[in-house]
N, C-alpha and C positions, 0 to 999 in steps of 0.2 A: 616497070614503067611508073607505078605509083610512087616508088621511092624517088625517082627522078623529079617528079612533080613536087614532092615535098621539099626536096633540096632546092629546086628553083624558087619555090615560094619563100623559103628562108633567105635565099640570096636576094630576092626582091625586097624583103623586109629589111635586110641589112643595108642595102643600097638606099632605101628610103630614110632609114635612121641616120646614115652618114650624111645625106643631104640635109636632114633636119639639124644635125649638129653644125654643119657649115653655115646654114642660115642663122641659127641661134648665135654662133660666134660672130658673124657679121653684125648682127643687131647689138650684141654686147660691145663690140669694138666701137660701133657708132655712138652708143650711149656714153662710153668712157671718154671718147673724143669730145663729145658735147660737154660733158662735165668738166673736162680739163679746160676747155675754152671758157666756160662760165667762171671757173675758179680763177683762171688767169686774168680775166677781165675784171673780176671783183677785187683782185689784189693789185691791179694796175701793172701787172707784169706783162708787157706787150710781146715779149719774145718767148714763144713756147713751141711745142710741136716740132722738135728737131731744128730749133733756131729759125723758124719761119715766123713772119709777122702775123699775128692774129687779127 
């Protein structure tokens, strides 16, 4: 029974870590998107982000 509890605890930690990775990736993607928009607006290139107008 104790072994099962340890395994469940590890599984919960893994699931939390996976969720943290997803959240961090979303924040990273948002930051990169924002930088791309800033860069394009500064270079006066109005077509960016898969040929959509910024």
